[in-house]
C-alpha positions as CSV (number, residue, x, y, z in Angstrom):
1,M,21.8,129.3,95.5
2,S,19.2,126.9,94.3
3,K,20.2,127.2,90.8
4,S,23.9,126.4,91.7
5,L,22.7,123.4,93.6
6,L,20.6,122.1,90.7
7,T,23.7,122.6,88.4
8,L,25.8,120.4,90.6
9,V,23.2,117.8,90.9
10,F,22.7,117.7,87.2
11,I,26.5,117.5,86.7
12,A,26.8,114.7,89.2
13,F,24.0,112.9,87.6
14,L,25.4,113.1,84.1
15,S,28.9,112.1,85.4
16,F,27.3,109.0,87.0
17,A,25.3,108.1,83.9
18,V,28.3,108.3,81.6
19,S,30.5,106.2,84.0
20,A,27.7,103.6,84.2
21,Q,27.4,103.2,80.4
22,E,31.3,102.9,80.1
23,E,31.6,100.3,82.9
24,T,32.0,96.8,81.9
25,P,30.5,94.2,84.2
26,A,33.1,92.2,86.2
27,N,31.2,88.9,85.7
28,T,31.3,89.2,81.8
29,E,32.9,86.0,80.4
30,V,35.2,86.7,77.3
31,D,35.6,83.8,74.9
32,S,37.6,83.1,71.8
33,L,34.5,83.3,69.5
34,Q,32.1,85.8,71.0
35,S,30.2,88.4,69.1
36,D,28.9,91.5,70.8
37,I,27.0,93.0,68.0
38,K,23.4,94.0,68.9
39,E,21.2,95.8,66.5
40,Q,17.5,96.3,66.4
41,G,15.6,93.6,64.6
42,I,18.7,91.5,64.0
43,V,19.2,88.0,65.5
44,V,22.7,87.7,67.0
45,I,24.5,84.5,66.9
46,D,27.0,84.2,69.7
47,T,29.0,81.1,69.6
48,L,30.9,80.2,72.7
49,K,33.5,77.3,72.4
50,K,34.3,76.2,75.9
51,K,36.6,73.3,75.0
52,R,38.5,72.3,72.0
53,V,38.7,68.6,71.4
54,K,41.8,67.5,69.6
55,I,41.1,65.6,66.3
56,N,43.2,63.9,63.8
57,P,42.0,64.8,60.4
58,L,44.2,62.1,58.7
59,A,42.6,59.2,60.8
60,P,39.8,58.5,58.4
61,S,42.3,58.4,55.5
62,K,44.5,56.1,57.4
63,A,41.7,53.9,58.3
64,A,40.6,53.6,54.8
65,F,44.2,53.0,53.6
66,Y,44.8,50.1,56.1
67,S,41.4,48.5,55.2
68,A,42.5,48.8,51.5
69,V,45.9,47.0,52.1
70,I,44.5,44.4,54.4
71,P,40.7,43.9,54.9
72,G,39.9,44.5,58.7
73,L,42.9,46.4,59.5
74,G,41.1,49.7,59.3
75,Q,38.6,48.3,61.7
76,V,41.6,47.4,64.2
77,Y,42.9,50.9,63.7
78,N,39.5,52.3,64.9
79,K,39.4,49.8,67.8
80,R,36.2,48.2,66.4
81,Y,37.6,44.6,66.8
82,W,34.3,43.0,66.8
83,K,33.9,44.0,63.1
84,V,37.0,42.0,62.0
85,P,35.2,38.6,62.0
86,I,32.2,40.1,60.2
87,V,34.6,41.5,57.6
88,Y,36.4,38.3,57.0
89,G,33.4,36.2,57.2
90,A,31.5,38.1,54.6
91,I,34.5,38.5,52.2
92,G,35.7,34.9,52.8
93,A,32.2,33.5,52.0
94,A,32.0,35.4,48.8
95,V,35.5,34.3,47.7
96,Y,34.9,30.7,48.6
97,G,31.6,30.9,46.6
98,Y,33.5,32.4,43.6
99,T,36.2,29.7,43.8
100,W,33.8,26.8,44.1
101,N,31.8,28.1,41.1
102,N,34.7,28.7,39.1
103,N,35.9,25.1,39.7
104,Q,32.6,23.7,38.7
105,Y,32.6,25.9,35.6
106,R,35.9,24.7,34.5
107,R,35.0,21.0,35.2
108,V,31.8,21.2,33.1
109,R,33.5,23.2,30.3
110,T,36.2,20.7,30.0
111,A,33.6,17.8,29.6
112,F,31.5,20.0,27.2
113,K,34.6,20.6,25.0
114,R,35.6,16.9,24.9
115,R,32.0,15.8,24.2
116,Q,31.9,18.2,21.3
117,A,35.2,16.7,20.0
118,G,33.6,13.3,20.1
119,F,35.1,11.8,23.3
120,T,33.2,9.8,25.9
121,D,35.9,9.6,28.6
122,D,34.9,12.7,30.5
123,E,34.0,12.4,34.0
124,L,30.4,13.6,33.6
125,F,29.6,10.9,30.9
126,D,29.2,8.3,33.5
127,P,29.8,9.8,36.9
128,Q,28.7,6.8,38.8
129,N,30.9,4.4,36.8
130,T,28.1,2.0,36.0
131,G,29.5,1.1,32.5
132,S,26.4,2.7,30.8
133,T,27.0,3.8,27.1
134,T,24.3,6.5,27.5
135,P,25.6,9.8,28.9
136,A,24.3,10.9,32.2
137,F,24.5,14.6,31.0
138,G,23.9,15.4,27.3
139,L,25.4,18.5,25.4
140,D,22.5,20.6,26.3
141,D,22.7,19.7,29.9
142,L,26.4,20.5,29.9
143,Q,25.8,23.7,28.3
144,N,23.1,24.8,30.6
145,E,25.4,23.8,33.7
146,Q,28.3,25.7,32.3
147,E,26.4,29.0,31.9
148,R,24.8,28.6,35.3
149,Y,28.1,28.2,37.0
150,Q,29.7,31.1,34.9
151,R,26.8,33.3,35.9
152,D,27.0,32.5,39.6
153,R,30.8,32.9,39.5
154,D,30.7,36.3,38.0
155,L,27.9,37.5,40.4
156,L,30.0,36.3,43.4
157,L,33.0,38.1,41.9
158,L,31.1,41.3,42.0
159,V,29.8,40.6,45.5
160,S,33.4,40.1,46.7
161,I,34.5,43.4,45.1
162,A,31.4,45.2,46.7
163,L,32.3,43.8,50.3
164,Y,35.9,44.7,49.9
165,A,34.8,48.2,49.0
166,L,32.4,48.3,51.8
167,N,35.1,47.3,54.2
168,I,37.0,50.3,53.2
169,V,34.0,52.7,53.4
170,D,33.0,51.3,56.9
171,A,36.6,52.1,58.3
172,N,36.5,55.6,56.8
173,V,33.1,56.5,58.0
174,D,33.6,54.9,61.4
175,A,37.0,57.0,61.9
176,H,34.9,60.2,60.9
177,L,32.2,59.4,63.5
178,K,34.6,58.6,66.3
179,Q,35.5,62.4,66.0
180,F,32.1,63.7,66.0
181,N,31.5,66.0,69.1
182,I,28.9,64.4,71.4
183,D,30.1,66.4,74.4
184,D,27.6,67.0,77.2
185,D,28.5,70.9,77.0
186,L,26.5,71.2,73.7
187,S,23.7,73.5,74.4
188,F,21.3,75.8,72.6
189,D,19.8,78.9,74.2
190,M,17.7,81.8,72.8
191,Q,17.4,85.0,75.1
192,P,15.6,88.3,74.3
193,F,17.7,91.5,75.1
194,L,17.0,95.3,75.4
195,D,19.7,97.7,74.5
196,L,19.5,101.5,74.7
197,D,21.0,103.6,72.0
198,P,23.7,105.8,73.5
199,V,23.0,108.7,71.3
200,T,19.1,108.7,71.0
201,N,18.4,106.9,74.2
202,N,15.9,104.8,72.3
203,P,15.4,101.2,73.1
204,N,16.6,98.5,70.7
205,Y,14.9,95.1,70.9
206,G,16.3,91.9,69.7
207,M,16.9,88.3,70.3
208,A,20.2,86.6,71.1
209,L,20.8,83.0,69.9
210,I,23.5,81.3,71.9
211,I,25.1,78.0,70.8
212,K,27.7,76.3,72.9
213,F,30.0,73.7,71.5
């Protein structure tokens, strides 16, 4: 009688243990990117994606294209309106400096060429109209001024091109950063876990790394 009772108790206990191992907790949250792999000595990365933020992968390209066509238009597309005056102010100042130095260069070069040809009627021979027969600027002076204006003109041309390219890069990078995920749901958690091997009944120890985006 006692053996039969012990046999029934053992069978009931075995059935309960099997059913307990096969039962899935009701509160387990299943997500689209969830990994349930647990092995001894292995760090498990479990990435849970709670929300998907809709992004436009073509937005940076559009912003760069708009700024390439019309400087500042990409900033308007990104709704960074305060950058437009900065773009036009920087590029406008560089273009103005280039234009002014180019005009001065051509003015001095014309006087230099006429002076070399033997004429004394250029505007830099007597700029104050005093009637002097001695030139206010000699050939060496005209040559030096011509080289200086040419150097400044070429430098400002490079600056203008660099600012134009920077305007395009700024629009592209700004569009990328606007789509960067800075949601408050971002979290990082590391938890130890203990799992029993269903065959050998030996404990498996490990560490679970959970990253939520």
